[in-house]
ROLO-67737 format. One line per field, with one value per residue (C-alpha): residue number from 1; x negated, y negated, z. Coordinates in nm, 2 decimals. Layout:
BEGIN
pos: [NUM/...]
east: [X/...]
north: [Y/...]
up: [Z/...]
//
This chain:
BEGIN
pos: [1/2/3/4/5/6/7/8/9/10/11/12/13/14/15/16/17/18/19/20/21/22/23/24/25/26/27/28/29/30/31/32/33/34/35/36/37/38/39/40/41/42/43/44/45/46/47/48/49/50/51/52/53/54/55/56/57/58/59/60/61/62/63/64/65/66/67/68/69/70/71/72/73/74/75/76/77/78/79/80/81/82/83/84/85/86/87/88/89/90/91/92/93/94/95/96/97/98/99/100/101/102/103/104/105/106/107/108/109/110/111/112/113/114/115/116/117/118/119/120/121/122/123/124/125/126/127/128/129/130/131/132/133/134/135/136/137/138/139/140/141/142/143/144/145/146/147/148/149/150/151/152/153/154/155/156/157/158/159/160/161/162/163/164/165/166/167/168/169/170/171/172/173/174/175/176/177/178/179/180/181/182/183/184/185/186/187/188/189/190/191/192/193/194/195/196/197/198/199/200/201/202/203/204/205/206/207/208/209/210/211/212/213/214/215/216/217/218/219/220/221/222/223/224/225/226/227/228/229/230/231/232/233/234/235/236/237]
east: [-0.43/-0.44/-0.58/-0.29/-0.39/-0.16/-0.08/-0.01/0.29/0.31/0.59/0.47/0.79/0.78/0.77/0.76/0.50/0.28/0.18/0.00/-0.12/-0.08/0.12/0.46/0.76/1.05/1.41/1.38/1.10/1.31/1.61/1.39/1.26/1.62/1.73/1.43/1.50/1.86/1.72/1.84/1.52/1.65/1.77/1.46/1.25/1.44/1.41/1.04/1.01/1.21/0.97/0.67/0.84/0.87/0.53/0.30/0.01/0.23/0.04/0.32/0.57/0.33/0.28/0.66/0.68/0.40/0.55/0.90/0.75/0.56/0.90/1.05/0.73/0.61/0.24/0.13/0.33/0.26/-0.13/-0.08/0.09/-0.12/-0.41/-0.27/-0.19/-0.56/-0.68/-0.49/-0.59/-0.93/-0.84/-0.49/-0.53/-0.19/-0.24/-0.57/-0.39/-0.10/-0.32/-0.55/-0.24/-0.14/-0.49/-0.49/-0.16/-0.30/-0.62/-0.85/-1.04/-1.33/-1.11/-0.90/-1.21/-1.33/-0.99/-0.94/-1.30/-1.22/-0.91/-1.14/-1.36/-1.08/-0.90/-1.10/-0.80/-0.56/-0.54/-0.36/-0.66/-0.88/-0.61/-0.62/-0.99/-1.00/-0.77/-1.00/-1.31/-1.12/-1.03/-1.40/-1.48/-1.67/-1.50/-1.76/-1.69/-1.32/-1.32/-1.52/-1.26/-0.95/-1.11/-1.14/-0.77/-0.69/-0.92/-0.71/-0.37/-0.40/-0.03/0.00/0.13/0.01/-0.35/-0.37/-0.19/-0.45/-0.73/-0.58/-0.58/-0.92/-1.06/-0.88/-1.02/-1.37/-1.31/-1.28/-0.97/-0.93/-0.97/-0.73/-0.47/-0.53/-0.51/-0.18/-0.05/-0.11/0.06/0.36/0.39/0.41/0.63/0.82/1.01/0.71/0.78/0.46/0.26/0.43/0.35/-0.02/-0.05/0.12/-0.11/-0.42/-0.28/-0.27/-0.64/-0.73/-0.50/-0.21/0.06/0.33/0.25/0.22/0.56/0.71/0.58/0.72/1.07/1.03/0.95/1.26/1.47/1.35/1.44/1.12/1.14/0.91/1.09/0.80/0.57/0.81/0.87/0.48/0.36/0.65/0.83]
north: [-2.21/-2.09/-1.74/-1.49/-1.15/-0.87/-0.53/-0.23/-0.06/0.29/0.50/0.87/1.05/1.35/1.63/2.01/2.11/2.31/2.01/1.87/2.15/2.50/2.39/2.54/2.41/2.49/2.39/2.09/1.94/1.99/1.83/1.54/1.51/1.49/1.23/1.00/1.03/0.91/0.62/0.77/0.72/0.78/1.13/1.19/1.11/1.34/1.63/1.58/1.57/1.90/2.05/1.94/2.11/2.43/2.41/2.17/2.22/2.12/1.83/1.79/1.70/1.43/1.30/1.28/1.09/0.85/0.79/0.72/0.47/0.30/0.25/0.09/-0.14/0.00/0.01/0.12/0.44/0.50/0.48/0.71/1.00/0.97/1.00/1.31/1.46/1.41/1.54/1.86/1.88/1.70/1.74/1.58/1.35/1.18/1.11/0.93/0.75/0.64/0.54/0.34/0.14/0.06/-0.05/-0.26/-0.44/-0.50/-0.66/-0.38/-0.37/-0.16/0.13/0.10/0.13/0.43/0.62/0.55/0.66/0.98/1.01/0.97/1.24/1.49/1.39/1.16/1.17/0.96/0.63/0.45/0.53/0.31/0.05/0.02/0.01/-0.24/-0.46/-0.40/-0.51/-0.81/-0.92/-0.89/-1.10/-0.81/-0.88/-0.68/-0.36/-0.43/-0.45/-0.13/0.05/-0.09/0.02/0.38/0.35/0.24/0.52/0.77/0.63/0.39/0.30/0.19/-0.18/-0.23/-0.17/-0.42/-0.67/-0.62/-0.64/-0.97/-1.11/-1.00/-1.14/-1.48/-1.49/-1.42/-1.72/-1.49/-1.67/-1.57/-1.19/-1.24/-1.36/-1.06/-0.81/-0.96/-0.95/-0.58/-0.55/-0.73/-0.53/-0.22/-0.39/-0.70/-0.74/-0.84/-1.18/-1.23/-1.13/-1.41/-1.66/-1.55/-1.55/-1.89/-2.04/-1.90/-2.04/-2.38/-2.35/-2.30/-2.59/-2.39/-2.58/-2.47/-2.10/-2.15/-2.31/-2.03/-1.78/-1.97/-1.97/-1.60/-1.54/-1.71/-1.50/-1.19/-1.30/-1.43/-1.78/-2.01/-2.33/-2.49/-2.42/-2.55/-2.88/-2.92/-2.85/-2.84/-3.18]
up: [-0.50/-0.13/-0.11/-0.04/0.09/-0.03/0.10/-0.12/0.04/-0.07/0.08/0.10/0.20/0.43/0.19/0.27/0.54/0.31/0.11/0.41/0.64/0.74/1.05/1.14/0.94/1.16/1.14/1.37/1.15/0.85/1.01/1.12/0.78/0.64/0.89/0.81/0.43/0.52/0.74/1.05/1.25/1.60/1.53/1.31/1.60/1.84/1.59/1.56/1.93/1.94/1.70/1.91/2.22/2.03/1.87/2.08/1.82/1.52/1.35/1.09/1.37/1.50/1.15/1.13/1.44/1.33/0.98/1.14/1.38/1.10/0.90/1.23/1.25/1.57/1.49/1.85/1.86/1.49/1.55/1.86/1.67/1.36/1.58/1.75/1.42/1.31/1.65/1.58/1.21/1.12/0.74/0.74/0.44/0.48/0.84/0.78/0.49/0.71/0.99/0.75/0.64/1.00/1.08/0.78/0.86/1.21/1.08/1.20/0.88/1.01/1.13/0.82/0.60/0.80/0.76/0.38/0.32/0.50/0.28/-0.03/0.10/0.13/-0.19/-0.45/-0.70/-0.50/-0.67/-0.38/-0.15/-0.38/-0.40/-0.03/-0.01/-0.27/-0.05/0.26/0.07/-0.06/0.29/0.37/0.07/-0.10/-0.44/-0.65/-0.43/-0.44/-0.82/-0.84/-0.63/-0.82/-1.14/-0.99/-0.92/-1.27/-1.43/-1.23/-1.30/-1.60/-1.62/-1.26/-1.25/-0.89/-0.97/-1.24/-1.03/-0.76/-1.01/-1.15/-0.79/-0.72/-1.03/-0.98/-0.62/-0.77/-1.02/-1.32/-1.42/-1.79/-1.71/-1.41/-1.66/-1.88/-1.60/-1.46/-1.81/-1.82/-1.48/-1.61/-1.92/-1.71/-1.45/-1.59/-1.25/-1.04/-0.93/-0.75/-1.06/-1.24/-0.98/-0.96/-1.35/-1.37/-1.10/-1.29/-1.61/-1.47/-1.37/-1.75/-1.84/-1.99/-1.81/-2.05/-1.99/-1.61/-1.59/-1.80/-1.55/-1.26/-1.43/-1.50/-1.13/-1.04/-1.29/-1.13/-0.78/-0.64/-0.50/-0.71/-0.66/-0.48/-0.78/-1.02/-0.83/-0.77/-1.12/-1.37/-1.35]
//
């Protein structure tokens, strides 16, 4: 099977200011937050800019801009404003986390790793940080380190289906096929609607000569809306 790299997308919504920093939480920031939560990104950005005009040192408002640009897919502006938020507050955990995700999407693994390691320094109880670090190590083909990090994520959040999915893919890429199937089965038990997990598990089952099980997984992927027609045509006729 062709190796497929995967990105854990975790939406951390703009919550109240006090959860992130001691920065001002003015009316403009709150309005911007509400606009973004309602997918009105243009007005959200305008309100964050209004907040910055009133409080130029407000790291929260820069974070709001960065997060909004990331939702729009504008990675250049997103990195710029995450960096400004970090410049204003060196301990801004979510800003490092957001910038790490953008660096990862852009293929800048060195910077992504530096940022996510800083996140872990600031908060070593955030399972999603270990998920992202595992993905980074995987893309660097450091599967043992990747597995160690995903196990840390699982220890912190044992019922997280995404972590078991990541672990299964890592194990499969590391040729540990039987354990990959077990991990993906745990993921699907927690979230039976993950079509990609069915496809991965089905492909790994084929590698251990379980054609019936593999084809069943491909059919299940189709049932939950994941396009698996090619797998069915290639392996299940």
